[in-house]
VEXDREN-2710 file (C-alpha; in Angstrom, 1 decimal):
% VEXDREN-2710
k/r/px/py/pz
1/MET/1.4/-18.8/-27.2
2/ARG/-2.3/-18.1/-27.3
3/TRP/-3.5/-14.6/-28.2
4/MET/-6.4/-13.4/-30.3
5/PRO/-6.5/-9.7/-31.2
6/ALA/-9.3/-8.0/-29.4
7/LEU/-12.3/-7.4/-31.6
8/VAL/-13.7/-3.9/-32.2
9/VAL/-16.2/-3.3/-29.4
10/LEU/-19.3/-2.1/-31.0
11/ALA/-21.8/-4.2/-29.0
12/ALA/-20.0/-5.3/-25.9
13/CYS/-23.3/-5.7/-24.1
14/GLY/-25.1/-6.7/-27.3
15/GLU/-26.6/-9.8/-28.8
16/SER/-26.1/-13.5/-27.9
17/PRO/-24.0/-15.5/-27.9
18/LYS/-21.6/-14.4/-25.3
19/LEU/-18.5/-12.4/-26.4
20/PRO/-15.4/-14.3/-27.3
21/VAL/-12.9/-14.7/-24.5
22/ALA/-10.3/-12.6/-26.3
23/GLN/-12.7/-9.7/-26.4
24/LEU/-13.5/-10.1/-22.7
25/GLU/-9.8/-9.9/-21.9
26/ASP/-9.7/-6.4/-23.2
27/PRO/-10.6/-3.9/-20.3
28/THR/-12.2/-1.5/-22.9
29/THR/-14.8/-4.2/-23.4
30/CYS/-15.8/-3.9/-19.7
31/MET/-16.1/-0.1/-20.1
32/GLU/-19.2/-0.5/-22.2
33/CYS/-21.3/-1.8/-19.3
34/HIS/-19.2/-0.9/-16.3
35/PRO/-18.1/2.7/-17.0
36/ALA/-17.6/3.8/-13.4
37/HIS/-15.6/0.7/-12.5
38/TYR/-13.5/1.2/-15.6
39/GLN/-12.8/4.9/-14.9
40/GLN/-11.6/4.2/-11.4
41/TRP/-9.5/1.2/-12.5
42/SER/-8.0/3.2/-15.5
43/GLY/-6.1/5.4/-13.0
44/SER/-5.2/2.7/-10.5
45/MET/-1.8/1.2/-9.9
46/HIS/-3.3/-2.1/-11.2
47/ALA/-3.8/-0.5/-14.6
48/TYR/-0.3/1.2/-14.3
49/ALA/1.5/-1.9/-13.2
50/SER/3.3/-2.8/-16.4
51/ASP/3.7/0.9/-17.5
52/ASP/5.4/1.9/-14.2
53/PRO/8.9/3.1/-15.1
54/VAL/10.4/1.9/-11.9
55/PHE/9.0/-1.6/-12.5
56/LEU/10.4/-1.5/-16.1
57/ALA/13.8/-0.3/-14.9
58/MET/14.0/-2.9/-12.1
59/ASN/13.0/-5.7/-14.4
60/LYS/15.5/-4.6/-17.1
61/ARG/18.3/-4.3/-14.6
62/GLY/17.4/-7.5/-12.8
63/GLN/17.3/-9.5/-16.0
64/ARG/20.7/-8.1/-16.9
65/GLU/22.3/-8.7/-13.5
66/THR/21.0/-12.2/-13.2
67/GLY/21.7/-13.3/-16.7
68/GLY/18.0/-13.6/-17.5
69/GLN/17.4/-15.9/-14.6
70/LEU/14.5/-13.7/-13.3
71/GLY/12.4/-14.9/-16.2
72/THR/8.8/-14.0/-15.7
73/PHE/9.2/-13.4/-11.9
74/CYS/8.4/-9.7/-12.1
75/VAL/6.0/-9.8/-15.0
76/GLN/3.8/-12.5/-13.5
77/CYS/2.4/-9.9/-11.0
78/HIS/2.8/-6.7/-13.0
79/ALA/1.4/-8.1/-16.3
80/PRO/-0.1/-11.4/-15.3
81/MET/-2.2/-11.9/-18.4
82/ALA/0.9/-11.5/-20.6
83/VAL/2.3/-14.6/-18.8
84/ALA/-1.1/-16.4/-18.8
85/LEU/-1.5/-15.9/-22.5
86/GLY/2.1/-16.7/-23.4
87/VAL/2.9/-13.2/-24.7
88/VAL/5.8/-13.0/-22.2
89/THR/7.7/-16.2/-21.3
90/ASP/10.9/-17.1/-19.5
91/ALA/12.6/-17.1/-22.9
92/ASN/11.7/-13.5/-23.9
93/ALA/11.1/-11.9/-20.5
94/ALA/14.5/-10.2/-20.6
95/SER/13.7/-8.4/-23.8
96/PHE/9.9/-7.9/-24.0
97/ASP/8.6/-4.5/-25.0
98/PRO/5.9/-3.4/-22.6
99/THR/4.6/-0.8/-25.1
100/ALA/3.9/-3.6/-27.5
101/LEU/1.6/-5.5/-25.0
102/PRO/-2.0/-5.6/-26.2
103/ALA/-4.7/-4.1/-23.9
104/GLY/-5.7/-7.6/-22.7
105/ALA/-2.2/-8.3/-21.4
106/ARG/-1.2/-4.9/-20.1
107/GLY/-1.2/-4.3/-16.3
108/ILE/-3.5/-6.1/-14.0
109/THR/-6.7/-6.3/-15.9
110/CYS/-10.4/-6.7/-15.1
111/TYR/-10.4/-10.2/-16.6
112/PHE/-7.4/-11.3/-14.6
113/CYS/-9.1/-10.7/-11.3
114/HIS/-12.6/-11.7/-12.3
115/ASP/-11.6/-15.0/-14.0
116/VAL/-9.7/-16.5/-11.1
117/ASP/-10.8/-20.2/-10.7
118/SER/-8.6/-21.1/-7.7
119/VAL/-5.7/-20.1/-5.6
120/LYS/-2.8/-22.5/-5.5
121/ALA/-0.2/-20.4/-3.6
122/ASP/-0.3/-17.5/-1.1
123/HIS/2.6/-15.6/-2.8
124/ASP/4.2/-14.8/-6.1
125/ASN/0.8/-14.9/-8.0
126/GLY/-0.5/-18.3/-7.2
127/LEU/-3.8/-17.5/-9.0
128/VAL/-5.2/-20.1/-11.5
129/LEU/-7.4/-18.7/-14.3
130/ALA/-10.2/-20.5/-15.9
131/LEU/-9.7/-18.6/-19.2
132/ASP/-13.4/-18.9/-19.9
133/ASP/-16.2/-16.4/-20.5
134/THR/-17.6/-16.5/-16.9
135/MET/-16.8/-13.4/-14.8
136/ARG/-16.7/-14.0/-11.1
137/GLY/-17.9/-11.4/-8.6
138/GLY/-18.9/-10.8/-5.0
139/VAL/-22.6/-10.2/-5.6
140/LYS/-25.0/-13.1/-5.2
141/SER/-27.5/-13.9/-7.9
142/PRO/-25.9/-11.8/-10.6
143/ILE/-28.1/-10.6/-13.4
144/ASP/-27.5/-12.4/-16.7
145/SER/-25.3/-10.4/-19.0
146/PRO/-25.4/-10.6/-22.8
147/ALA/-21.6/-10.1/-22.8
148/HIS/-20.5/-12.9/-20.5
149/HIS/-21.7/-15.5/-18.1
150/ALA/-21.6/-14.4/-14.4
151/THR/-21.4/-16.2/-11.1
152/TYR/-21.0/-15.4/-7.5
153/ASP/-17.6/-16.2/-5.9
154/SER/-17.1/-15.9/-2.2
155/GLN/-13.5/-15.2/-2.8
156/MET/-14.6/-11.8/-4.1
157/ALA/-17.3/-10.9/-1.6
158/SER/-16.1/-8.0/0.6
159/ARG/-17.2/-9.5/4.0
160/THR/-16.7/-13.2/3.4
161/ASN/-13.6/-13.5/1.3
162/ASN/-10.4/-14.4/3.1
163/SER/-8.1/-12.1/1.2
164/THR/-6.2/-14.9/-0.4
165/MET/-6.7/-13.5/-3.9
166/CYS/-5.1/-10.2/-2.9
167/GLY/-2.5/-11.9/-0.8
168/SER/-1.4/-14.2/-3.6
169/CYS/0.2/-11.3/-5.5
170/HIS/0.9/-8.9/-2.6
171/ASP/3.2/-11.4/-0.7
172/VAL/6.5/-11.9/-2.5
173/VAL/9.1/-14.5/-1.8
174/THR/12.2/-13.9/-3.8
175/PRO/14.0/-16.5/-5.9
176/LYS/16.5/-16.7/-3.0
177/GLY/13.6/-17.6/-0.6
178/VAL/13.4/-14.3/1.2
179/ALA/9.9/-13.3/2.3
180/LEU/10.4/-9.7/1.2
181/GLU/6.8/-8.4/0.8
182/ARG/4.5/-9.7/3.5
183/THR/1.3/-7.7/3.5
184/TYR/-1.1/-10.8/3.5
185/THR/1.0/-12.5/6.2
186/GLU/0.9/-9.4/8.3
187/TRP/-2.8/-9.1/7.9
188/GLN/-3.4/-12.6/9.0
189/ALA/-1.9/-11.8/12.4
190/THR/-4.1/-8.7/13.0
191/ILE/-7.5/-8.3/14.6
192/PHE/-8.9/-7.6/11.1
193/ALA/-8.5/-11.2/10.0
194/HIS/-10.7/-12.6/12.7
195/ASP/-14.3/-12.4/13.9
196/ASP/-15.2/-10.2/16.9
197/PRO/-18.2/-10.1/19.3
198/ALA/-19.6/-7.0/17.7
199/ASN/-19.5/-8.7/14.3
200/LEU/-17.6/-5.8/12.8
201/LEU/-14.7/-8.0/11.7
202/PRO/-13.1/-9.6/9.7
203/LEU/-12.1/-6.6/7.6
204/THR/-10.5/-7.9/4.4
205/CYS/-8.0/-6.3/2.0
206/SER/-10.9/-5.3/-0.2
207/GLY/-12.9/-4.0/2.8
208/CYS/-10.3/-1.1/3.1
209/HIS/-8.9/-0.8/-0.4
210/MET/-12.2/-1.4/-2.4
211/ILE/-14.7/0.5/-0.3
212/SER/-18.3/-0.7/-1.0
213/SER/-21.3/1.5/-1.6
214/THR/-24.8/1.1/-2.7
215/GLY/-25.4/1.4/-6.5
216/VAL/-25.7/-0.4/-9.8
217/ILE/-22.9/-2.7/-11.0
218/ALA/-23.7/-2.5/-14.7
219/ASP/-24.9/0.8/-16.2
220/LYS/-25.9/0.8/-19.9
221/PRO/-29.1/1.9/-21.6
222/GLY/-31.3/-1.1/-22.2
223/LEU/-29.9/-3.1/-19.2
224/ASP/-32.2/-3.7/-16.3
225/VAL/-29.8/-3.9/-13.4
226/PRO/-31.0/-3.2/-9.9
227/SER/-29.2/-1.2/-7.3
228/ARG/-27.4/-3.4/-4.9
229/ASP/-26.9/-2.6/-1.2
230/GLN/-23.1/-2.2/-0.7
231/GLY/-22.7/-3.9/-4.1
232/PHE/-20.5/-1.4/-5.9
233/HIS/-16.9/-1.7/-5.0
234/ASP/-14.4/1.1/-5.6
235/HIS/-11.8/0.1/-8.2
236/SER/-9.3/2.8/-7.7
237/LEU/-7.5/0.3/-5.4
238/ALA/-5.7/3.1/-3.5
239/ALA/-2.8/2.5/-1.2
240/ILE/0.3/4.9/-1.1
241/ASP/1.7/4.4/-4.6
242/GLN/0.9/6.9/-7.4
243/ALA/1.8/7.1/-11.1
244/LEU/5.2/8.8/-11.7
245/THR/4.4/9.6/-15.3
246/ASP/1.4/11.1/-17.0
247/PHE/-1.5/8.7/-16.5
248/PRO/-5.4/8.9/-16.4
249/GLU/-7.3/10.0/-13.3
250/GLN/-4.3/11.3/-11.3
251/PRO/-6.2/13.9/-9.3
252/ALA/-8.8/11.4/-8.3
253/GLN/-6.1/8.8/-7.5
254/ALA/-4.3/11.3/-5.3
255/MET/-7.5/12.0/-3.3
256/ALA/-8.1/8.3/-2.9
257/VAL/-4.6/7.7/-1.6
258/GLN/-5.0/10.6/0.9
259/SER/-8.3/9.2/2.1
260/ILE/-6.8/5.9/3.0
261/LEU/-3.7/7.3/4.5
262/ASP/-5.3/10.0/6.7
263/PRO/-6.9/7.5/9.2
264/ALA/-4.1/4.9/8.9
265/LEU/-1.6/6.5/11.4
266/THR/-2.0/8.7/14.5
267/ILE/0.0/10.4/17.2
268/VAL/-2.0/9.8/20.3
269/GLY/-1.6/8.9/24.0
270/PRO/-2.6/5.5/25.5
271/ARG/-6.3/5.2/26.2
272/PRO/-7.0/5.5/29.9
273/VAL/-8.2/2.3/31.7
274/ALA/-11.4/4.1/32.7
275/GLY/-12.1/5.0/29.1
276/GLY/-12.6/8.4/27.7
277/ALA/-10.3/10.5/25.5
278/PRO/-6.6/9.7/25.7
279/PRO/-4.1/12.5/26.4
280/GLY/-2.1/13.7/23.5
281/GLY/0.8/11.7/22.1
282/ILE/3.4/14.5/22.5
283/CYS/4.8/15.1/26.0
284/VAL/7.6/17.3/27.1
285/GLU/9.1/16.0/30.4
286/PRO/11.9/16.8/32.8
287/LEU/13.0/13.2/32.9
288/ASN/16.7/12.5/32.1
289/GLY/17.4/16.2/32.0
290/GLY/14.6/17.0/29.6
291/GLN/13.0/14.9/26.9
292/ILE/10.3/14.9/24.2
293/ARG/8.1/11.7/24.0
294/VAL/6.0/10.9/20.9
295/ARG/3.7/7.9/20.8
296/MET/2.7/6.6/17.4
297/ASP/-0.2/4.2/16.7
298/THR/-1.7/2.5/13.7
299/ILE/-5.3/2.4/14.8
300/SER/-7.0/1.4/11.5
301/THR/-4.2/-0.3/9.6
302/GLY/-4.6/-4.0/8.8
303/HIS/-0.9/-4.6/8.3
304/MET/2.5/-3.2/9.2
305/PHE/3.2/0.3/8.1
306/PRO/4.7/0.8/5.6
307/SER/3.9/-2.5/4.0
308/GLY/4.5/-4.2/0.6
309/ALA/7.8/-3.2/-0.8
310/ALA/8.8/-1.8/2.6
311/GLN/12.5/-2.0/1.7
312/ASP/11.9/0.7/-1.0
313/ARG/9.5/2.8/1.1
314/ARG/10.4/5.4/3.7
315/THR/8.2/6.4/6.7
316/TRP/9.6/8.6/9.5
317/LEU/8.7/10.9/12.4
318/GLU/9.5/14.5/12.1
319/VAL/9.7/16.5/15.4
320/ILE/10.6/20.2/15.6
321/ALA/10.6/22.1/18.9
322/TYR/10.4/25.9/18.9
323/ALA/11.0/28.8/21.3
324/ALA/8.3/31.5/21.8
325/ASP/9.9/33.5/19.0
326/ASN/9.6/30.6/16.6
327/SER/13.3/29.9/16.5
328/VAL/14.1/26.2/16.3
329/LEU/15.5/24.7/19.5
330/PHE/15.5/21.0/18.5
331/SER/14.8/19.1/15.2
332/SER/14.8/15.5/14.2
333/GLY/13.5/14.1/10.9
334/ALA/13.2/17.3/9.0
335/VAL/14.0/15.7/5.7
336/PRO/14.0/18.1/2.7
337/ASP/12.6/17.1/-0.7
338/GLY/15.1/15.1/-2.7
339/MET/16.8/13.6/0.3
340/ASP/16.2/10.2/2.0
341/PRO/15.8/10.3/5.8
342/GLU/18.9/8.1/6.3
343/ASP/21.0/10.8/4.6
344/LEU/20.4/13.1/7.6
345/HIS/22.6/10.8/9.6
346/ASP/20.2/11.2/12.5
347/PRO/20.7/8.3/14.9
348/MET/16.9/8.2/15.6
349/LEU/16.2/7.7/11.9
350/ASP/19.0/5.1/11.7
351/CYS/17.2/2.8/14.1
352/SER/20.3/0.8/14.8
353/GLY/20.0/1.5/18.6
354/ALA/18.5/-0.9/21.1
355/GLY/14.8/-0.8/21.6
356/SER/11.9/0.9/20.0
357/ASN/12.6/4.2/21.8
358/ALA/15.7/4.6/19.7
359/CYS/13.8/4.5/16.4
360/SER/11.8/7.0/14.4
361/GLY/12.6/5.7/10.9
362/PHE/10.4/2.9/9.6
363/TRP/11.2/0.7/6.7
364/ASP/12.9/-2.6/6.0
365/ARG/16.7/-2.6/5.9
366/THR/17.9/-5.1/3.4
367/PHE/21.3/-6.6/3.0
368/LYS/23.3/-8.7/0.5
369/ASP/25.2/-11.9/1.4
370/ASP/28.3/-9.9/2.4
371/GLY/26.3/-7.6/4.7
372/SER/26.3/-4.6/2.5
373/PRO/23.0/-2.7/1.8
374/ALA/20.9/-4.2/-1.0
375/HIS/18.7/-1.9/-3.1
376/PHE/17.2/-4.6/-5.3
377/PHE/15.3/-7.7/-4.4
378/TRP/17.4/-10.2/-6.3
379/ASP/20.4/-9.2/-4.1
380/VAL/18.6/-9.4/-0.8
381/ALA/19.8/-12.1/1.6
382/THR/18.6/-10.8/4.9
383/VAL/16.0/-8.3/6.1
384/GLN/16.0/-6.1/9.3
385/SER/12.4/-5.0/9.7
386/LYS/11.6/-1.7/11.6
387/LEU/8.0/-1.0/10.9
388/LEU/5.0/0.4/12.8
389/LYS/2.9/-2.5/14.1
390/PRO/-0.8/-3.1/13.6
391/PRO/-3.4/-4.1/16.3
392/VAL/-3.3/-7.8/17.0
393/THR/-5.8/-8.3/19.9
394/LEU/-8.9/-6.6/21.3
395/ASP/-8.2/-8.0/24.8
396/PRO/-6.7/-5.1/27.0
397/ASN/-5.1/-7.7/29.3
398/ALA/-3.3/-9.6/26.5
399/ALA/0.3/-9.1/25.5
400/GLY/0.5/-7.0/22.3
401/TYR/-2.7/-5.0/23.1
402/ASP/-0.6/-1.9/23.1
403/HIS/1.1/-2.1/19.7
404/SER/2.2/1.5/19.6
405/THR/5.7/2.8/19.1
406/THR/7.2/5.5/21.3
407/ALA/10.1/7.7/20.3
408/LEU/12.1/9.5/23.0
409/PHE/14.2/12.5/22.2
410/GLN/16.7/13.8/24.8
411/VAL/16.8/17.6/24.5
412/GLY/18.7/18.6/27.6
413/ALA/19.0/22.2/28.5
414/VAL/16.6/23.5/25.9
415/TYR/13.8/21.6/27.7
416/SER/12.6/24.7/29.7
417/GLN/12.7/26.9/26.7
418/ILE/10.3/24.9/24.5
419/ASP/7.1/26.8/23.7
420/HIS/5.5/24.6/21.0
421/ILE/6.3/21.5/19.0
422/THR/5.1/20.1/15.7
423/ALA/5.2/16.4/15.0
424/ARG/4.1/14.4/11.9
425/ILE/4.6/11.0/10.4
426/ARG/5.8/11.3/6.8
427/THR/5.8/8.7/4.0
428/ARG/7.4/8.3/0.6
429/PRO/6.5/5.3/-1.6
430/LEU/10.1/5.0/-2.8
431/ALA/13.6/5.9/-1.7
432/TYR/15.6/8.4/-3.8
433/ALA/18.6/6.1/-3.4
434/VAL/16.8/3.3/-5.3
435/LEU/15.7/5.7/-8.1
436/ASP/19.2/7.2/-8.3
437/ASP/20.8/3.8/-8.6
438/LEU/18.5/3.0/-11.5
439/VAL/19.3/6.3/-13.2
440/MET/23.0/5.7/-12.8
441/SER/22.8/2.3/-14.5
442/GLY/20.9/3.9/-17.4
443/ASP/17.7/2.0/-16.7
444/LEU/15.5/4.9/-15.5
445/ASP/14.7/8.4/-16.8
446/PRO/16.3/11.0/-14.5
447/GLY/13.0/13.0/-14.5
448/VAL/11.0/10.3/-12.7
449/ALA/12.3/11.2/-9.2
450/SER/10.9/14.7/-9.5
451/ARG/7.4/13.2/-9.5
452/LEU/7.8/11.4/-6.2
453/LYS/5.6/12.8/-3.5
454/THR/6.1/13.0/0.3
455/LEU/2.8/12.1/2.0
456/ASP/1.5/13.2/5.4
457/SER/-1.4/11.6/7.3
458/ALA/-3.9/14.0/8.8
459/GLY/-4.3/11.7/11.8
460/ALA/-0.5/11.8/12.5
461/THR/0.1/15.6/12.3
462/ARG/0.0/17.0/15.8
463/THR/1.1/20.1/17.8
464/TRP/2.1/20.4/21.5
465/THR/1.9/23.8/23.2
466/LYS/3.2/24.9/26.5
467/ALA/0.1/26.8/27.2
468/THR/-2.2/23.8/27.0
469/ALA/0.0/21.0/28.3
470/GLY/-1.5/19.2/31.2
471/THR/-5.0/20.5/30.6
472/GLY/-8.3/18.6/29.8
473/PRO/-7.7/14.9/29.5
474/ALA/-4.0/15.4/29.9
475/ILE/-4.3/16.8/33.5
476/ASN/-1.5/15.8/35.8
477/THR/0.7/15.0/32.7
478/PHE/3.2/16.9/30.6
479/CYS/1.2/16.1/27.5
480/ASN/-1.2/18.0/25.3
481/PRO/-4.9/17.2/25.1
482/PHE/-6.2/16.4/21.6
END
């Protein structure tokens, strides 16, 4: 085991020679010269990764149920420096105390990402560290720092990297060989991974999750660091997960999560061949005795939705039809807080029917060897994936150009009484069933579930009204203009 206690940071950007590597491993050292980056990172899920009570509960239970065979499998991504420095090993992974981890080994640190020397595998943390005093970054010709050496690394440049660094930890293949988390693999098949004639692509993982802006990278009195065009990268690293316990920067992190979720999903009609605005994605039609049709699209999402731990996540469509007096005529997907969508026993949410039209509940269904549902990755033998699809081609004549998902709801006799409809796509980062299972086994505090949020995307919250159906761009249809 190699670990040196971090030195007191009195002159993190001070005199030569460069700071000892052990000091550079401590994120608070970075705060001296990179206060804005540090503040954003301090509230991120990267900083939270080894404090996350769900991770801790799953690791504890997984170690117990596998007889310690998980080893460092979970920790290698949630506290990778702890493994790299030998603080956590296969021998002690079942009993390590996360609260005892030093700052340089806790969560996913600045040093871990900025000291990557190479990528040896595209899953399960295949990143190789140099363990030196050179910090790699995505800005060419970095200014010399008195704290550390600095070099440009194309793997970290927003436009030119190939997302392999992100993918190496965000794709997970279980010890049983199941490709359970596939975000990087999904991205590779989308339009965002390839050049386009307008030179707007590729759009990397960091291009969406670390938005760049013009500004200074290091900011400390006495340092002469110029402002870089699009050189400052947001380090809140927002997706859809948020801290479930008290943690720094929670309001800012919630705003960042919403800002990336709002444009990710939409309810919208297909774009007309002649161009122009598409008619709305909610239609009320007389077909089959009366039906509601809702078309969902992931216009700006560079992977499936939900992605990552899609077996734990829940995304679903809620549709409620009202009469003129606001009484409910039809409802699907109206899931109350504290309940998982599958517990409504709504066949549309179950997604066991044939074809995409029989589905409005989107997550990975996972199963054990005996075919029973699996809540935890070490039990998963097979995966039935029902997710919203991303764009894969810009050619309108190519198969897959329309990657939308359409849900049909047969409403029968109430069809003629419908006055207005609300529809929205809702998302939870975790399922209550998973949390309840961990509580029942004594591995998770029962209070954690109360902090779980249900998220709505502004782009996927729509209304249909009888008064405006078939007007504007939706002329000659039963749909609403948006």
